[in-house]
C-alpha positions as CSV (number, residue, x, y, z in Angstrom):
1,X,117.3,77.0,-157.8
2,X,114.2,75.4,-156.3
3,X,111.1,74.7,-158.4
4,X,110.4,75.4,-162.0
5,X,107.2,74.8,-163.9
6,X,106.5,73.2,-167.2
7,X,103.0,73.3,-168.8
8,X,101.7,70.2,-170.5
9,X,98.9,71.9,-172.5
10,X,98.3,75.4,-173.8
11,X,94.6,74.9,-174.7
12,X,92.1,76.8,-172.5
13,X,88.9,74.8,-171.9
14,X,85.6,75.9,-170.5
15,X,84.8,73.8,-167.4
16,X,81.7,75.5,-166.0
17,X,80.1,78.6,-164.6
18,X,81.3,80.5,-161.5
19,X,77.8,80.0,-160.1
20,X,78.2,76.2,-160.3
21,X,80.7,76.2,-157.5
22,X,79.8,76.8,-153.8
23,X,82.4,78.1,-151.4
24,X,84.5,75.4,-149.7
25,X,83.4,72.9,-152.3
26,X,85.6,70.3,-154.1
27,X,84.4,69.5,-157.5
28,X,85.9,67.2,-160.3
29,X,85.6,68.4,-163.9
30,X,86.6,66.9,-167.3
31,X,89.6,68.5,-169.0
32,X,90.4,66.8,-172.4
33,X,91.3,63.2,-171.5
34,X,91.9,64.0,-167.8
35,X,90.1,65.0,-164.7
36,X,90.8,68.3,-162.9
37,X,89.8,69.4,-159.5
38,X,88.3,72.8,-158.8
39,X,88.0,74.3,-155.3
40,X,86.3,77.5,-154.4
41,X,87.6,79.0,-151.2
42,X,86.7,82.4,-149.8
43,X,85.3,83.4,-153.2
44,X,88.5,82.5,-155.2
45,X,88.8,79.5,-157.5
46,X,91.8,77.1,-157.7
47,X,92.4,74.2,-160.1
48,X,94.6,71.2,-159.6
49,X,95.0,67.5,-160.6
50,X,92.2,65.4,-159.2
51,X,94.2,62.6,-157.7
52,X,96.2,62.3,-154.5
53,X,99.9,62.1,-155.3
54,X,100.4,59.3,-152.7
55,X,98.3,56.4,-154.0
56,X,96.4,58.1,-156.8
57,X,93.1,58.1,-155.1
58,X,90.5,60.7,-156.2
59,X,90.3,63.8,-154.0
60,X,86.6,64.4,-154.8
61,X,85.7,63.2,-151.3
62,X,88.5,65.0,-149.7
63,X,87.8,67.2,-146.6
64,X,88.6,70.9,-146.8
65,X,89.8,72.3,-143.5
66,X,90.3,76.0,-144.1
67,X,93.0,76.1,-146.8
68,X,94.1,72.5,-146.4
69,X,92.6,69.6,-148.4
70,X,92.8,66.2,-146.7
71,X,92.8,63.0,-148.8
72,X,90.2,60.5,-147.6
73,X,92.5,57.5,-148.1
74,X,95.6,58.1,-145.9
75,X,95.1,61.7,-144.8
76,X,97.7,63.2,-147.0
77,X,97.3,67.0,-146.9
78,X,97.7,69.7,-149.6
79,X,97.7,73.5,-149.4
80,X,95.0,74.7,-151.8
81,X,96.6,78.0,-152.4
82,X,99.5,76.5,-154.4
83,X,98.9,72.7,-154.4
84,X,102.0,72.0,-152.3
85,X,102.1,69.1,-149.9
86,X,101.2,70.2,-146.4
87,X,101.7,66.8,-144.6
88,X,102.8,63.3,-145.7
89,X,102.3,60.5,-146.7
90,X,102.2,62.3,-150.0
91,X,105.5,63.9,-151.1
92,X,104.7,65.3,-154.5
93,X,102.8,68.5,-155.0
94,X,99.5,68.5,-157.0
95,X,99.7,69.4,-160.6
96,X,98.5,73.0,-161.0
97,X,96.2,74.3,-163.7
98,X,96.0,77.9,-164.9
99,X,92.5,79.3,-164.4
100,X,90.7,82.4,-165.7
101,X,87.2,83.7,-165.8
102,X,85.5,85.3,-168.8
103,X,82.2,86.7,-167.9
104,X,80.3,83.9,-166.0
105,X,82.5,81.1,-167.3
106,X,85.6,79.4,-165.9
107,X,88.4,78.2,-168.2
108,X,91.5,76.1,-167.3
109,X,94.6,74.9,-169.0
110,X,97.6,72.9,-168.0
111,X,98.6,71.2,-165.9
112,X,101.8,72.8,-164.8
113,X,104.2,70.2,-163.6
114,X,106.8,71.4,-161.0
115,X,110.4,70.2,-161.3
116,X,113.0,70.6,-158.7
117,X,116.3,71.9,-160.0
118,X,119.5,71.4,-158.0
119,X,122.8,73.2,-159.0
120,X,125.6,71.0,-160.3
121,X,128.0,72.3,-157.6
122,X,126.7,72.6,-154.0
123,X,127.9,75.3,-151.6
124,X,129.7,74.6,-148.3
125,X,126.6,74.7,-146.1
126,X,125.3,71.4,-144.8
127,X,121.8,70.5,-143.4
128,X,121.6,67.3,-141.3
129,X,118.2,65.6,-140.7
130,X,117.9,62.9,-138.0
131,X,115.6,60.1,-139.0
132,X,114.4,58.8,-142.3
133,X,110.6,58.6,-141.6
134,X,108.0,60.5,-143.6
135,X,108.7,63.8,-141.8
136,X,112.5,63.5,-142.4
137,X,112.1,62.7,-146.1
138,X,109.6,65.6,-146.4
139,X,112.0,68.0,-144.8
140,X,114.9,66.9,-147.2
141,X,112.7,67.3,-150.3
142,X,111.3,70.6,-149.1
143,X,114.8,72.0,-148.6
144,X,115.4,71.4,-152.3
145,X,112.0,72.8,-153.3
146,X,112.8,76.0,-151.5
147,X,116.1,76.3,-153.2
148,X,118.6,75.2,-150.6
149,X,121.9,74.7,-152.5
150,X,124.1,73.1,-149.8
151,X,124.5,69.4,-148.8
152,X,121.5,67.5,-147.4
153,X,122.3,64.5,-145.2
154,X,119.8,62.2,-143.6
155,X,121.1,60.1,-140.7
156,X,119.1,56.9,-140.0
157,X,119.3,53.7,-138.1
158,X,117.8,51.9,-141.0
159,X,119.9,50.0,-143.6
160,X,117.7,50.9,-146.6
161,X,116.1,53.8,-148.3
162,X,113.0,55.3,-146.6
163,X,109.8,53.2,-147.0
164,X,106.1,53.9,-147.0
165,X,104.7,52.5,-143.8
166,X,101.1,52.6,-145.2
167,X,102.3,50.1,-147.8
168,X,103.8,47.8,-145.3
169,X,100.6,47.6,-143.3
170,X,98.4,46.8,-146.2
171,X,99.4,45.9,-149.8
172,X,102.9,44.6,-149.0
173,X,101.9,42.2,-146.3
174,X,99.1,40.8,-148.4
175,X,101.7,40.1,-151.2
176,X,100.1,42.5,-153.6
177,X,103.1,44.9,-153.9
178,X,106.6,44.5,-155.2
179,X,109.5,45.5,-153.0
180,X,110.5,48.4,-155.2
181,X,107.0,50.1,-154.7
182,X,107.5,50.1,-150.9
183,X,110.1,52.8,-151.0
184,X,108.9,56.4,-150.8
185,X,111.3,57.5,-153.6
186,X,113.8,55.7,-155.8
187,X,117.6,55.8,-155.3
188,X,117.8,57.8,-158.6
189,X,115.4,60.4,-157.2
190,X,117.6,61.1,-154.2
191,X,120.7,61.2,-156.4
192,X,119.0,63.8,-158.7
193,X,118.2,66.0,-155.7
194,X,121.6,65.3,-154.1
195,X,120.1,64.0,-150.9
196,X,122.7,61.8,-149.1
197,X,121.9,59.1,-146.5
198,X,124.1,57.9,-143.6
199,X,122.7,54.4,-143.0
200,X,123.1,52.2,-139.8
201,X,123.9,55.2,-137.6
202,X,122.2,56.3,-134.4
203,X,122.4,59.8,-133.0
204,X,123.0,59.6,-129.2
205,X,123.8,63.2,-128.4
206,X,123.4,66.7,-129.9
């Protein structure tokens, strides 16, 4: 099944002129009561949500390296061609805005929120992931995004759900973060995507 999109807003809004945007420039614009981010790359314009999906930091000061936007906070990376996560610690894609040009003006509407749909009954194929760090979790989620309909099992030596190591090194240690916010995703999230965990297990041979 993979990803489906739902659009929040059907109203086109003018956000500027094409000439306002230089190539390889990241620019934040107002869209109704939100902020949207526009990027011009190799002459083409793209529009996304303006905040990193990891900690919610603004991407206005993000660094564009070819077609990858790097968040200035924890270096989460996004593919500007479709807003998808390129590298953790972010795990959710950027909200995508539709964009069109009429004459010299740019219009956007949205955003389109992507939802991952998993079939009620999985097939007999099984994908096993060793390790529950950021890369392992990203792999498990991306299997579902790409429409994998078999069983996904994450084997880990840990005794708890995957946690965000950037939180442990900063907010959590200082006492400014509740335990539930340390985890990358909730138990309900993994259940919805039918991602299983085998805790307290160590792989010693393949």
